[in-house]
C-alpha positions in Angstrom: 0.0 0.0 0.0 2.9 2.4 0.8 4.4 1.8 -2.7 1.1 2.5 -4.4 0.4 5.7 -2.4 4.0 6.9 -3.0 3.7 6.5 -6.8 0.4 8.4 -6.8 1.7 11.2 -4.6 4.7 11.8 -6.9 2.4 11.7 -10.0 -0.1 14.2 -8.4 2.8 16.5 -7.4 4.1 16.6 -11.0 0.7 17.4 -12.4 0.0 20.2 -10.0 3.5 21.6 -10.6 2.9 21.7 -14.3 -0.3 23.6 -13.8 1.4 26.2 -11.6 4.3 26.5 -14.0 2.0 27.0 -17.0 -0.4 29.5 -15.5 1.5 32.6 -16.7 1.4 31.3 -20.3 -2.4 31.1 -20.3 -3.1 34.8 -20.1 -5.0 35.1 -23.4 -7.7 33.1 -25.2 -5.2 32.1 -27.9 -2.7 30.8 -25.4 -5.4 29.1 -23.2 -7.1 27.3 -26.1 -4.3 26.9 -28.7 -1.1 27.3 -26.7 -0.2 30.2 -29.1 0.0 27.6 -31.9 3.5 27.0 -30.6 3.4 23.4 -29.5 6.6 21.6 -30.5 6.9 18.3 -32.4 7.3 15.9 -29.5 4.6 17.5 -27.3 2.3 17.6 -30.4 2.8 13.9 -31.0 2.4 12.8 -27.4 -0.6 15.1 -26.9 -2.3 13.4 -29.8 -1.5 9.9 -28.6 -2.4 10.4 -24.9 -5.7 12.1 -25.9 -6.4 9.1 -28.1 -6.0 6.4 -25.5 -7.6 6.4 -22.0 -9.0 4.0 -19.4 -11.8 3.2 -21.9 -9.2 1.5 -24.2 -7.1 -0.1 -21.4 -9.9 -1.3 -19.1 -13.0 -1.4 -21.4 -12.1 -2.1 -24.9 -8.9 -4.2 -24.3 -10.8 -6.5 -21.9 -14.0 -6.7 -24.0 -12.5 -7.2 -27.4 -9.5 -9.2 -26.2 -11.9 -11.7 -24.6 -14.1 -11.7 -27.7 -11.5 -12.0 -30.4 -8.4 -13.3 -28.7 -4.9 -12.3 -30.0 -6.6 -11.0 -33.2 -7.7 -8.0 -31.2 -4.2 -6.7 -31.8 -5.4 -5.7 -35.2 -7.4 -2.9 -33.5 -4.1 -1.5 -32.2 -2.5 -1.8 -35.6 -5.5 0.0 -37.1 -5.2 2.8 -34.5 -1.6 3.2 -35.4 -1.8 3.1 -39.2 -5.3 4.7 -39.8 -5.9 6.7 -36.6 -2.4 8.1 -36.3 -0.3 7.8 -39.4 -2.9 8.5 -42.0 -4.6 11.1 -39.9 -1.4 13.1 -39.6 -0.6 12.7 -43.3 -4.0 13.6 -44.6 -5.2 16.1 -42.0 -2.2 17.4 -40.1 -0.6 20.1 -42.4 -3.8 21.1 -44.2 -5.7 21.6 -40.9 -2.9 23.8 -39.4 -2.8 25.9 -42.6 -6.5 26.4 -43.2 -7.4 26.9 -39.5 -4.8 29.6 -39.2 -5.9 31.2 -42.4 -9.6 31.2 -41.2 -8.5 32.2 -37.7 -10.6 29.3 -36.3 -9.7 27.8 -32.9 -12.3 25.0 -32.7 -14.0 22.5 -35.1 -17.5 24.2 -35.0 -15.7 27.6 -35.7 -14.1 25.9 -38.7 -17.5 24.8 -40.0 -18.9 28.2 -39.5 -16.1 30.0 -41.4 -15.4 27.4 -44.0 -19.0 27.2 -45.1 -20.1 30.7 -44.2 -22.9 29.5 -41.9 -23.5 30.7 -38.3 -26.2 28.0 -37.9 -23.7 25.2 -38.7 -21.3 26.6 -36.1 -24.0 26.7 -33.4 -25.4 23.2 -34.1 -21.9 21.7 -34.3 -21.0 23.3 -30.9 -24.2 21.7 -29.4 -23.3 18.3 -30.8 -19.8 18.6 -29.4 -21.0 19.4 -25.9 -23.8 16.8 -25.7 -21.7 13.9 -27.0 -18.4 14.6 -25.3 -20.1 14.4 -21.8 -20.8 10.6 -22.0 -17.3 9.9 -23.4 -15.9 11.7 -20.3 -18.0 9.7 -18.0 -16.7 6.5 -19.4 -13.2 7.6 -18.6 -14.0 8.0 -14.9 -15.7 4.6 -14.8 -12.7 2.7 -16.2 -10.2 4.3 -13.9 -12.3 3.7 -10.8 -12.4 0.0 -11.5 -8.6 -0.2 -11.0 -8.6 2.0 -7.9 -11.3 -0.1 -6.3 -9.1 -3.2 -7.0 -5.9 -1.7 -5.7 -7.1 0.4 -2.7 -10.7 -0.6 -2.0 -11.7 3.0 -2.4 -15.4 3.5 -3.2 -16.1 4.5 -6.8 -17.5 7.9 -5.9 -14.3 9.1 -4.3 -12.2 8.0 -7.2 -14.3 10.0 -9.6 -14.3 13.1 -7.5 -10.5 12.9 -6.9 -9.6 12.6 -10.5 -12.0 15.4 -11.5 -10.5 17.8 -9.0 -6.9 17.1 -10.0 -7.7 17.5 -13.7 -9.7 20.7 -13.1 -6.8 22.3 -11.2 -4.1 22.0 -13.9 -6.4 22.7 -16.9 -7.9 25.8 -15.3 -4.5 27.1 -14.3 -2.5 26.4 -17.5 -5.0 25.7 -20.3 -3.6 23.9 -23.4 0.1 24.5 -22.5 -0.4 22.7 -19.2 -2.3 20.0 -20.9 0.5 19.5 -23.6 3.3 19.3 -21.0 1.4 16.9 -18.8 0.5 14.8 -21.9 4.2 14.5 -22.6 5.0 13.4 -19.1 2.1 11.0 -19.0 3.0 9.6 -22.4 6.4 8.6 -21.2 4.9 6.9 -18.2 2.4 5.0 -20.4 5.1 3.7 -22.8 7.3 2.3 -20.0 4.4 0.9 -18.0 2.7 -1.0 -20.8 5.9 -2.9 -21.7 6.4 -3.9 -18.1 2.8 -5.0 -17.6 2.7 -7.2 -20.7 6.0 -8.8 -19.8 4.7 -9.5 -16.3 1.4 -11.0 -17.4 3.1 -13.3 -20.0 5.6 -14.4 -17.4 2.9 -15.3 -14.9 1.4 -17.6 -17.6 4.7 -19.4 -18.4 6.0 -17.1 -21.1 4.6 -16.1 -24.5 4.7 -19.5 -26.2 3.1 -21.4 -23.3 0.4 -18.7 -22.9 -0.3 -18.8 -26.6 -0.5 -22.6 -26.5 -3.0 -22.5 -23.5 -5.1 -19.9 -25.4 -5.2 -22.1 -28.5 -6.7 -25.0 -26.5 -9.8 -23.0 -25.6 -12.9 -23.7 -27.8 -14.4 -20.7 -29.5 -17.8 -19.4 -28.3 -18.5 -17.6 -31.6 -21.2 -19.3 -33.9 -19.0 -18.4 -36.9 -16.3 -20.8 -35.8 -18.5 -23.7 -34.8 -16.7 -24.1 -31.4 -13.4 -25.0 -32.9 -10.2 -24.7 -30.9 -7.4 -22.3 -31.8 -9.7 -19.4 -32.9 -8.5 -17.1 -30.0 -4.9 -17.7 -31.0 -5.4 -17.2 -34.7 -4.6 -14.4 -37.1 -8.2 -13.1 -37.6 -9.8 -14.5 -34.5 -13.3 -15.8 -33.9 -15.3 -13.1 -35.6 -13.4 -11.2 -38.3 -16.5 -9.2 -39.6 -17.3 -7.8 -36.2 -13.5 -7.1 -35.6 -13.4 -5.0 -38.7 -16.2 -2.8 -37.3 -14.2 -2.1 -34.2 -11.1 -1.3 -36.2 -13.1 1.3 -38.3 -14.7 2.9 -35.3 -11.6 3.3 -33.1 -9.3 4.2 -36.0 -11.2 6.3 -38.6 -13.2 7.9 -35.8 -10.2 10.1 -34.7 -10.5 12.0 -38.0 -13.8 13.5 -36.9 -13.3 13.9 -33.2 -13.0 17.6 -32.2 -10.5 16.9 -29.3 -8.2 15.0 -31.7 -8.4 17.3 -34.7 -7.7 20.2 -32.3 -4.2 18.9 -31.9 -3.4 19.8 -35.5 -4.5 23.4 -34.9 -1.7 23.9 -32.4 1.2 22.6 -34.5 4.2 24.9 -34.4 6.1 24.1 -37.6 6.8 21.8 -40.5 9.2 19.9 -38.3 6.4 19.3 -35.9 4.3 17.7 -38.6 7.1 15.3 -39.7 8.1 14.4 -36.1 4.5 14.2 -34.9 3.6 11.8 -37.7 6.3 9.3 -36.8 6.2 9.6 -33.1 2.4 9.5 -32.7 2.3 6.4 -34.9 4.9 4.6 -32.9 3.2 5.7 -29.7 -0.1 4.2 -30.9 1.6 1.0 -32.0 3.1 0.4 -28.5 0.2 1.7 -26.4 -2.9 0.5 -28.3 -1.2 -2.5 -29.8 0.1 -3.5 -26.4 -3.3 -3.0 -24.7 -5.2 -5.2 -27.1 -2.4 -7.7 -27.3 -2.6 -8.0 -23.5 -6.4 -8.3 -23.6 -6.1 -11.1 -26.0 -4.9 -13.4 -23.2 -7.9 -12.7 -21.0 -9.5 -16.1 -21.5 -6.7 -17.6 -19.6 -8.3 -16.1 -16.5 -11.8 -17.4 -17.3 -12.3 -19.0 -13.9 -11.5 -15.8 -12.1 -13.7 -13.3 -14.1 -16.7 -11.6 -12.6 -20.3 -12.0 -13.8 -23.4 -9.9 -12.9 -26.6 -11.1 -11.4 -28.0 -12.0 -14.8 -25.0 -14.2 -15.6 -23.4 -11.7 -18.1 -19.6 -11.2 -18.0 -18.5 -7.9 -16.5 -16.1 -6.8 -19.3 -14.8 -3.9 -17.3 -13.5 -6.3 -14.7 -11.4 -8.4 -17.1 -8.2 -6.3 -17.1 -8.3 -5.6 -13.3 -8.6 -9.3 -12.7 -5.6 -10.1 -14.9 -3.5 -7.5 -13.0 -4.7 -8.3 -9.5 -2.2 -11.1 -9.0 0.8 -9.0 -9.9 3.1 -7.5 -7.3 2.5 -4.2 -5.5 5.1 -2.4 -7.6 3.5 -3.5 -10.9 0.0 -2.7 -9.6 1.3 0.8 -8.7 2.8 1.2 -12.2 -0.5 0.0 -13.7 -2.5 2.6 -11.7 -0.2 5.4 -12.8 -0.4 4.1 -16.4 -4.2 4.2 -16.5 -4.3 7.5 -14.5 -2.0 9.1 -17.0 -4.0 7.8 -20.0 -7.3 8.9 -18.4 -6.3 12.3 -17.2 -4.7 13.3 -20.5 -7.9 12.4 -22.4 -10.1 14.0 -19.8 -8.1 17.3 -20.0 -8.4 17.3 -23.8 -12.1 16.6 -23.7 -13.0 19.3 -21.1 -10.8 21.9 -22.9 -12.3 21.1 -26.3 -15.9 21.3 -24.9 -15.5 24.4 -22.9 -13.7 26.3 -25.7 -16.5 25.3 -28.1 -19.3 26.5 -25.8 -17.6 29.7 -25.0 -16.1 30.8 -28.3 -18.7 29.2 -30.7 -22.0 29.5 -28.8 -21.8 32.1 -26.1 -19.5 34.7 -27.7 -21.5 36.7 -30.3 -24.7 34.7 -29.9 -25.7 35.0 -26.2 -23.1 37.6 -25.1 -22.6 40.1 -27.9 -19.5 41.9 -26.7 -17.3 39.6 -24.7 -13.9 41.0 -23.7 -10.7 39.0 -23.7 -10.8 38.8 -19.9 -14.4 37.8 -19.8 -13.7 35.0 -22.4 -10.9 33.6 -20.2 -13.2 33.7 -17.1 -15.9 31.9 -19.1 -13.5 29.3 -20.4 -12.2 28.4 -17.0 -15.8 28.4 -15.6 -17.0 26.1 -18.4 -14.1 23.7 -17.7 -15.4 23.4 -14.2 -19.0 23.1 -15.3 -18.2 20.4 -17.9 -16.3 18.4 -15.3 -19.1 18.7 -12.9 -21.7 17.4 -15.4 -19.6 14.5 -16.4 -19.0 13.6 -12.8 -22.7 13.5 -12.1 -23.2 11.2 -15.1 -20.3 9.0 -14.1 -21.8 8.5 -10.7 -24.7 6.5 -12.3 -23.1 4.9 -15.3 -24.5 2.3 -17.7 -23.3 -1.4 -17.4 -20.3 -1.2 -19.7 -18.1 1.8 -20.3 -17.4 0.8 -23.9 -21.1 1.5 -24.7 -20.6 5.2 -23.9 -17.4 5.5 -26.0 -19.1 3.8 -29.0 -22.1 6.2 -28.9 -19.9 9.3 -28.5 -17.5 8.4 -31.2 -20.2 7.2 -33.6 -22.2 10.5 -33.2 -19.3 12.9 -33.4 -17.2 11.2 -36.1 -20.3 10.3 -38.1 -21.4 13.9 -38.1 -18.1 15.7 -38.5 -15.6 13.4 -40.3 -16.9 14.0 -43.9 -17.5 17.7 -43.8 -14.2 18.4 -42.1 -12.2 16.1 -44.5 -13.9 17.4 -47.6 -13.7 20.9 -46.3 -10.0 20.7 -46.4 -9.7 19.3 -49.9 -12.8 19.7 -52.0 -13.9 23.2 -53.2 -17.4 21.9 -54.2 -18.3 20.9 -50.6 -21.2 23.1 -49.4 -23.6 23.6 -46.5 -26.1 21.0 -47.8 -23.4 18.3 -47.6 -22.5 19.3 -44.1 -26.2 19.3 -42.9 -26.6 15.9 -44.6 -23.6 14.5 -42.7 -24.9 15.9 -39.4 -28.3 14.3 -39.8 -26.8 11.0 -41.0 -24.3 10.7 -38.2 -26.8 11.6 -35.5 -29.6 9.7 -37.0 -27.8 6.4 -37.3 -26.3 6.6 -33.8 -29.4 7.8 -32.0 -31.7 5.5 -34.0 -29.6 2.5 -33.1 -29.5 3.6 -29.5 -33.3 3.6 -29.1 -34.1 0.8 -31.5 -31.2 -1.5 -30.6 -30.7 -2.8 -34.1 -27.0 -3.4 -33.7 -24.1 -2.7 -31.4 -23.0 0.9 -30.8 -19.7 -0.2 -32.4 -21.2 -1.3 -35.7 -23.6 1.6 -35.8 -20.7 4.0 -35.3 -18.7 2.4 -38.2 -21.8 2.7 -40.5 -22.3 6.3 -39.5 -18.7 7.2 -40.4 -18.4 5.3 -43.6 -21.9 6.3 -44.8 -21.1 10.0 -44.2 -18.2 9.8 -46.6 -20.8 9.0 -49.3 -23.8 10.9 -48.1 -22.0 14.3 -47.7 -20.6 14.6 -51.3 -23.8 13.3 -52.9 -25.8 15.9 -51.0 -23.2 18.6 -51.9 -23.6 17.8 -55.6 -27.3 18.3 -55.3 -27.0 21.6 -53.6 -26.0 25.0 -54.8 -22.3 25.6 -55.7 -20.5 27.7 -53.1 -19.7 31.3 -54.1 -16.5 31.2 -56.2 -15.0 34.2 -54.5 -15.5 32.7 -51.0 -14.0 29.4 -52.1 -11.0 31.1 -53.8 -10.3 33.2 -50.6 -10.5 30.1 -48.4 -8.2 27.9 -50.5 -5.6 30.5 -51.4 -3.9 29.6 -48.1 -2.5 26.5 -49.8 -1.0 28.4 -52.7 1.1 30.8 -50.7 4.7 30.6 -51.8 7.3 29.9 -49.1 11.1 29.3 -49.1 12.3 25.9 -48.0 15.8 24.4 -47.6 17.2 22.3 -50.3 16.9 19.1 -48.3 13.1 19.4 -48.8 13.1 20.6 -52.5 15.4 20.4 -55.5 15.7 23.2 -58.1 14.2 22.4 -61.5 17.6 22.4 -63.2 18.8 19.8 -60.8 
């Protein structure tokens, strides 16, 4: 117990120290929300990665999908690295930074409003962000509290309140810069911890080959495999079709999530783009790939897992059960790992939501003339309000935390992915295409929520992929955007700049 408490006290002290250190650099709206667009390459990369992965992935998804698909769940981590990180940086990174700076937009709803010349789109998008980021935040509290209950026996409610208070302090004090610095520290902790935990779990099961052999002897429960042995140790697992839906949701979804895209707004330089692309991809490969790889061995603990009163497996208890037999030091490391992952994501979510409400909804709509000082006060106040609302929701959560994440990602990415992506590349994209994507993404997600046609995972994947077709079709049916407006928006990409010869050769060469 002493070791666990010591690890946590050191971690808490570092987070509070960063908040105090960064408070002087959060004296304007631009610095509080965007860090002055001066976030360096390594911090940009780590900030993206730590915001991507939280307790929802480590406790919820790794346990649930590792149990369902076995070792093949590692494909989810590979998809997160290649699609959710590598391609996201290559396709969105530079263009987002250039156009958002040109339009002077600081949030995704603000981007929609200025890119498509519609105040209504801006307001509706800000409402969608606020509504659907709250349940995602609640899922983070839930996952973290599972581990704290296992390690300390602390009631769930105190875990939620403690995490909320600590996050509130350093975000309110330092804004985005504090978040970026803590993300970097937390990212290093996460990288070292996941390697140690995987090694310890495999060692406790006789090593990798023995653990894999034991896993291959377990008969599959999936109807698709007819109960055959070896499915959980195979390349594509027991249910490849369902696995693909998870890969799409958790990988492509980042392209339309406001708290993820916001990381590209703050990029400092071209070097940050190159470094961020490589580092964030490797980070996702280790963290996400490692989490799902670890979860793939969860069936080796089948006789220890918890079930509810109805006889259903409590997926959120799988990873804590796997780790409960490890030594005190490793349990302490695990706690700091999941705390780091959770707090970084939580900070990103509350900052994204509060900035959206203040800058896109209140400023200019409810409060006509809002001074710089007033905006900062509102931003900090809304950070506290958002945390409070998410805490209240987290105190009475649904059965599985993965449900909350699936609904949030499906609605947000289903609504925003297509209009944001096409808005960066396609001059013909217009307001009708954006509205169509909004209605499609929300309609599929909410319709499935009330009708229960499929899982939230599959519904989210359909919402995202469908929006990529629905949005351009609707745009082609609508009126062409004003040529002068489009020309002014896209001229930012044609600006001539000087670069060193290592990036570009002269024509005569």
